[in-house]
C-alpha positions as semicolon CSV with decimal commas, in nm:
position;residue;x (nm);y (nm);z (nm)
1;M;2,223;-2,455;-3,972
2;V;2,048;-2,423;-4,309
3;I;1,985;-2,741;-4,510
4;G;1,929;-2,671;-4,879
5;A;2,120;-2,345;-4,856
6;G;2,221;-2,348;-5,223
7;G;1,863;-2,323;-5,350
8;Q;1,632;-2,035;-5,428
9;I;1,510;-1,991;-5,069
10;G;1,835;-2,089;-4,901
11;R;2,047;-1,814;-5,049
12;P;1,839;-1,519;-4,920
13;A;1,758;-1,707;-4,598
14;V;2,127;-1,743;-4,510
15;H;2,180;-1,378;-4,592
16;A;1,888;-1,271;-4,369
17;L;2,008;-1,485;-4,078
18;V;2,362;-1,349;-4,102
19;R;2,229;-0,993;-4,099
20;D;2,044;-1,083;-3,781
21;G;2,368;-1,188;-3,611
22;W;2,354;-1,566;-3,646
23;E;2,660;-1,782;-3,709
24;V;2,540;-1,985;-4,007
25;T;2,642;-2,323;-4,147
26;A;2,510;-2,348;-4,503
27;A;2,463;-2,710;-4,607
28;S;2,378;-2,825;-4,959
29;R;2,448;-3,116;-5,190
30;G;2,715;-2,918;-5,374
31;G;2,847;-2,712;-5,084
32;T;2,740;-2,397;-5,267
33;R;2,858;-2,052;-5,161
34;D;2,651;-1,754;-5,269
35;P;2,852;-1,444;-5,367
36;A;2,634;-1,230;-5,138
37;W;2,727;-1,425;-4,824
38;P;3,008;-1,297;-4,602
39;D;3,322;-1,507;-4,569
40;D;3,236;-1,630;-4,220
41;V;2,941;-1,836;-4,346
42;R;3,055;-2,197;-4,321
43;T;2,962;-2,404;-4,628
44;V;2,949;-2,784;-4,624
45;R;2,840;-3,063;-4,857
46;L;2,549;-3,274;-4,734
47;D;2,352;-3,562;-4,878
48;R;2,006;-3,499;-4,731
49;E;1,927;-3,872;-4,747
50;D;2,226;-3,973;-4,533
51;D;2,108;-3,994;-4,171
52;L;2,458;-4,036;-4,033
53;A;2,594;-3,742;-4,231
54;L;2,318;-3,515;-4,103
55;A;2,370;-3,630;-3,745
56;A;2,744;-3,571;-3,777
57;L;2,684;-3,224;-3,916
58;V;2,454;-3,130;-3,627
59;G;2,723;-3,265;-3,396
60;D;2,684;-3,149;-3,037
61;G;2,394;-2,931;-3,140
62;C;2,269;-2,614;-3,304
63;D;2,035;-2,342;-3,182
64;V;1,822;-2,342;-3,496
65;L;1,798;-2,585;-3,786
66;V;1,635;-2,453;-4,104
67;D;1,530;-2,730;-4,345
68;L;1,427;-2,614;-4,691
69;V;1,428;-2,953;-4,863
70;A;1,252;-3,181;-4,613
71;Y;0,997;-3,404;-4,784
72;G;0,797;-3,690;-4,639
73;A;0,763;-3,868;-4,308
74;R;1,116;-4,005;-4,319
75;H;1,273;-3,661;-4,322
76;G;1,044;-3,559;-4,038
77;R;1,162;-3,853;-3,828
78;Q;1,519;-3,775;-3,927
79;L;1,484;-3,433;-3,766
80;T;1,289;-3,540;-3,457
81;A;1,552;-3,807;-3,388
82;L;1,794;-3,517;-3,334
83;A;1,553;-3,321;-3,112
84;D;1,784;-3,334;-2,812
85;R;2,052;-3,154;-3,018
86;I;1,835;-2,894;-3,193
87;G;1,704;-2,589;-3,011
88;S;1,425;-2,526;-3,262
89;A;1,354;-2,582;-3,629
90;V;1,203;-2,397;-3,924
91;V;1,081;-2,629;-4,201
92;V;0,930;-2,545;-4,539
93;S;0,614;-2,729;-4,646
94;S;0,358;-2,613;-4,907
95;V;0,005;-2,476;-4,951
96;S;-0,061;-2,792;-5,152
97;V;-0,136;-2,974;-4,825
98;Y;-0,473;-2,797;-4,796
99;E;-0,801;-2,962;-4,896
100;D;-1,145;-2,805;-4,926
101;D;-1,465;-2,902;-4,744
102;R;-1,538;-3,164;-5,010
103;G;-1,202;-3,336;-4,969
104;R;-1,057;-3,191;-5,289
105;G;-0,699;-3,071;-5,314
106;F;-0,422;-3,024;-5,567
107;D;-0,407;-3,401;-5,616
108;T;-0,766;-3,404;-5,749
109;Q;-0,741;-3,098;-5,974
110;D;-0,723;-3,299;-6,297
111;Q;-1,042;-3,488;-6,217
112;P;-1,385;-3,363;-6,335
113;D;-1,493;-3,092;-6,089
114;G;-1,181;-3,180;-5,893
115;F;-1,021;-2,842;-5,835
116;P;-1,048;-2,738;-5,470
117;E;-1,259;-2,437;-5,375
118;Y;-1,087;-2,280;-5,077
119;P;-1,211;-1,992;-4,864
120;V;-1,069;-1,654;-4,964
121;P;-0,846;-1,587;-4,789
122;L;-0,723;-1,932;-4,691
123;T;-0,607;-1,965;-4,329
124;E;-0,396;-2,223;-4,152
125;K;-0,712;-2,364;-3,990
126;Q;-0,814;-2,519;-4,322
127;P;-0,807;-2,904;-4,317
128;T;-0,517;-3,079;-4,486
129;V;-0,490;-3,393;-4,695
130;R;-0,429;-3,727;-4,527
131;P;-0,056;-3,792;-4,473
132;G;0,092;-4,051;-4,707
133;E;0,373;-4,133;-4,946
134;S;0,191;-4,131;-5,281
135;T;0,205;-3,765;-5,388
136;Y;0,389;-3,441;-5,324
137;S;0,096;-3,308;-5,119
138;T;0,050;-3,619;-4,905
139;R;0,423;-3,642;-4,841
140;K;0,441;-3,279;-4,731
141;A;0,143;-3,349;-4,502
142;A;0,327;-3,652;-4,362
143;L;0,632;-3,436;-4,296
144;E;0,418;-3,186;-4,106
145;H;0,250;-3,463;-3,907
146;E;0,582;-3,606;-3,788
147;L;0,720;-3,266;-3,692
148;L;0,414;-3,131;-3,514
149;A;0,374;-3,455;-3,318
150;A;0,711;-3,378;-3,157
151;E;0,592;-3,043;-3,021
152;G;0,702;-3,122;-2,665
153;R;1,052;-3,221;-2,775
154;L;1,125;-2,998;-3,074
155;P;0,965;-2,657;-3,137
156;V;0,902;-2,635;-3,513
157;T;0,774;-2,351;-3,729
158;V;0,624;-2,502;-4,045
159;L;0,598;-2,258;-4,337
160;R;0,352;-2,314;-4,623
161;P;0,457;-2,112;-4,931
162;G;0,241;-2,062;-5,236
163;A;0,384;-2,016;-5,588
164;I;0,751;-1,954;-5,505
165;H;0,935;-1,706;-5,725
166;G;1,282;-1,558;-5,744
167;P;1,628;-1,624;-5,889
168;Y;1,765;-1,982;-5,889
169;C;1,415;-2,131;-5,918
170;R;1,421;-2,456;-6,118
171;T;1,054;-2,422;-6,217
172;P;0,993;-2,047;-6,259
173;R;0,635;-1,979;-6,362
174;E;0,750;-1,643;-6,501
175;L;0,927;-1,837;-6,777
176;Y;0,586;-1,867;-6,947
177;F;0,579;-1,495;-7,031
178;V;0,954;-1,419;-7,037
179;K;1,027;-1,669;-7,314
180;R;0,726;-1,556;-7,520
181;N;0,851;-1,201;-7,504
182;L;1,204;-1,305;-7,597
183;D;1,064;-1,504;-7,890
184;G;0,880;-1,200;-8,023
185;R;0,535;-1,336;-7,942
186;R;0,313;-1,034;-7,895
187;R;-0,009;-1,226;-7,838
188;R;-0,085;-1,476;-7,565
189;V;-0,404;-1,660;-7,472
190;L;-0,518;-1,654;-7,109
191;S;-0,787;-1,892;-6,986
192;F;-1,043;-1,807;-6,716
193;G;-1,055;-1,451;-6,844
194;G;-0,703;-1,386;-6,718
195;Q;-0,844;-1,362;-6,366
196;S;-0,675;-1,670;-6,215
197;R;-0,505;-1,597;-5,884
198;F;-0,252;-1,843;-5,741
199;H;-0,084;-1,663;-5,452
200;P;0,287;-1,602;-5,517
201;A;0,554;-1,635;-5,250
202;G;0,874;-1,438;-5,297
203;V;1,198;-1,582;-5,167
204;H;1,281;-1,259;-4,982
205;N;0,954;-1,270;-4,790
206;I;1,004;-1,637;-4,707
207;A;1,356;-1,555;-4,587
208;E;1,212;-1,284;-4,362
209;L;0,971;-1,536;-4,209
210;I;1,261;-1,774;-4,148
211;R;1,462;-1,496;-3,984
212;L;1,178;-1,406;-3,750
213;A;1,091;-1,768;-3,664
214;A;1,456;-1,841;-3,581
215;S;1,451;-1,586;-3,301
216;R;1,100;-1,680;-3,180
217;P;1,098;-2,059;-3,127
218;G;0,759;-2,225;-3,112
219;S;0,539;-2,497;-3,261
220;R;0,321;-2,340;-3,527
221;V;0,206;-2,359;-3,889
222;L;0,215;-2,040;-4,096
223;N;0,127;-1,945;-4,450
224;A;0,418;-1,789;-4,640
225;V;0,303;-1,571;-4,929
226;D;0,342;-1,222;-5,070
227;P;0,128;-0,927;-4,955
228;D;-0,053;-0,924;-5,291
229;A;-0,206;-1,196;-5,509
230;P;-0,212;-1,055;-5,864
231;T;-0,419;-1,209;-6,141
232;V;-0,238;-1,390;-6,421
233;A;-0,321;-1,098;-6,653
234;E;-0,162;-0,858;-6,405
235;I;0,146;-1,081;-6,382
236;A;0,178;-1,084;-6,761
237;A;0,153;-0,704;-6,773
238;A;0,410;-0,666;-6,495
239;I;0,659;-0,888;-6,678
240;D;0,597;-0,694;-6,998
241;A;0,676;-0,372;-6,813
242;V;1,004;-0,510;-6,679
243;M;1,107;-0,624;-7,029
244;G;0,986;-0,308;-7,203
245;I;0,738;-0,505;-7,413
246;E;0,384;-0,434;-7,529
247;A;0,184;-0,753;-7,579
248;E;-0,182;-0,841;-7,623
249;S;-0,365;-1,080;-7,391
250;V;-0,649;-1,270;-7,556
251;L;-0,888;-1,353;-7,274
252;V;-1,088;-1,673;-7,293
253;D;-1,377;-1,740;-7,057
254;G;-1,349;-2,078;-6,887
255;P;-1,076;-2,339;-6,909
256;P;-0,797;-2,355;-7,168
257;P;-0,950;-2,396;-7,516
258;A;-0,691;-2,659;-7,613
259;P;-0,442;-2,871;-7,415
260;T;-0,144;-2,644;-7,491
261;V;-0,328;-2,315;-7,539
262;G;-0,393;-2,067;-7,259
263;D;-0,289;-2,295;-6,973
264;T;-0,033;-2,093;-6,777
265;P;0,137;-2,219;-6,460
266;W;-0,094;-1,991;-6,261
267;S;-0,417;-2,089;-6,439
268;V;-0,675;-2,201;-6,184
269;P;-1,056;-2,194;-6,212
270;V;-1,103;-2,047;-5,864
271;P;-0,866;-1,833;-5,654
272;V;-0,600;-1,974;-5,423
273;V;-0,533;-1,676;-5,197
274;C;-0,381;-1,714;-4,850
275;D;-0,415;-1,514;-4,530
276;M;-0,102;-1,389;-4,351
277;S;-0,261;-1,272;-4,025
278;A;-0,115;-1,560;-3,823
279;A;0,243;-1,475;-3,923
280;E;0,182;-1,111;-3,838
281;R;0,041;-1,209;-3,500
282;E;0,289;-1,486;-3,411
283;L;0,610;-1,335;-3,545
284;G;0,541;-0,966;-3,595
285;Y;0,591;-1,033;-3,966
286;R;0,580;-0,757;-4,223
287;P;0,656;-0,829;-4,591
288;V;0,985;-0,695;-4,722
289;A;0,893;-0,698;-5,094
290;R;0,594;-0,699;-5,325
291;Y;0,566;-0,924;-5,629
292;A;0,627;-0,660;-5,895
293;E;0,924;-0,517;-5,704
294;T;1,119;-0,843;-5,726
295;L;1,034;-0,921;-6,089
296;P;1,342;-0,751;-6,242
297;E;1,585;-0,990;-6,069
298;T;1,366;-1,289;-6,158
299;V;1,339;-1,188;-6,524
300;T;1,713;-1,119;-6,547
301;W;1,790;-1,461;-6,401
302;I;1,558;-1,640;-6,644
303;E;1,700;-1,450;-6,942
304;G;2,049;-1,553;-6,836
305;Q;1,952;-1,918;-6,803
306;L;1,789;-1,920;-7,147
307;A;2,076;-1,751;-7,328
308;G;2,196;-1,983;-7,605
309;R;2,001;-2,283;-7,474
310;D;1,679;-2,466;-7,544
311;W;1,437;-2,394;-7,261
312;R;1,399;-2,766;-7,190
313;E;1,773;-2,788;-7,133
314;A;1,773;-2,479;-6,913
315;Y;1,466;-2,588;-6,715
316;P;1,421;-2,966;-6,737
317;K;1,206;-2,982;-6,423
318;M;0,975;-2,719;-6,573
319;F;0,926;-2,934;-6,883
320;Q;0,869;-3,240;-6,667
321;A;0,609;-3,062;-6,454
322;Y;0,417;-2,869;-6,721
323;G;0,492;-3,028;-7,056
324;D;0,512;-2,812;-7,369
325;L;0,445;-2,457;-7,252
326;F;0,540;-2,308;-7,588
327;D;0,328;-2,483;-7,851
328;Y;0,315;-2,179;-8,076
329;A;0,169;-2,375;-8,369
330;A;-0,133;-2,473;-8,160
331;E;-0,174;-2,115;-8,037
332;D;-0,165;-1,979;-8,393
333;A;-0,410;-2,241;-8,519
334;W;-0,657;-2,211;-8,231
335;P;-0,870;-1,913;-8,347
336;A;-0,931;-2,081;-8,683
337;K;-1,088;-2,389;-8,526
């Protein structure tokens, strides 16, 4: 059973599980069916917040429950309450649960000297933020806490993706460069010398981890990222190559020179790069795709979503999360200041 099957991870995850021989029930709010799924995939509508509906859907039981939209302690308890009817679970969390040795995490990044400095590469042994209900990171940590506490009753593989990318993403970081190219902008400003590295996580690689974890039940926490962690300048160049564009990157040492200039969705002052050794050891994992290899489908999807629409209409969650990513007037005025 896959909860959140209609989303960016769910679609390839269902496909990977079917290829591995599983009988899959794909549950989502809209009861979505992906064109790539075979006809024998069962699709159902599910309100993730309805405890009774979830319990009814699980029914007498399932071998594996994959939860791609679990969030907070309540969802963790929702799953553990069904432990006697679930063989094992695979649940998606986030790298945002990590904190550094000074107690800094993604929740402190906007404070002075608040961005976390993680080891490179970052392993699953790194401490995490205190579980709570106040932020995305603390709620994901609370979800993990509830699930891992049930180790004796419910084997759970917790996956921690980095910057997720792929079709159907509601907040695609690649939009930053795709839209500029479509708008004829041939110059973009990159802070931190274009060397920021925020480890991407492709949906096909996450789906492969889900496939492997489904057939190897256990209680574990695993990073879920791509085999490479390109710099933001390398990402920009890769997107240009896909779109057949030649653009200039103006590199600025240090932080963004203005609030809406040079601050990409990957811009970080120090690298966030994760280690995948545990997944290789625990699951025999090998990546199925590299970042640049999957860019064409991502770019095509974004172009289709933007066609004839304002970007804020096409990607409202992106606007909510990042604000005005395309303040061209400020970019054009910046060098003159």
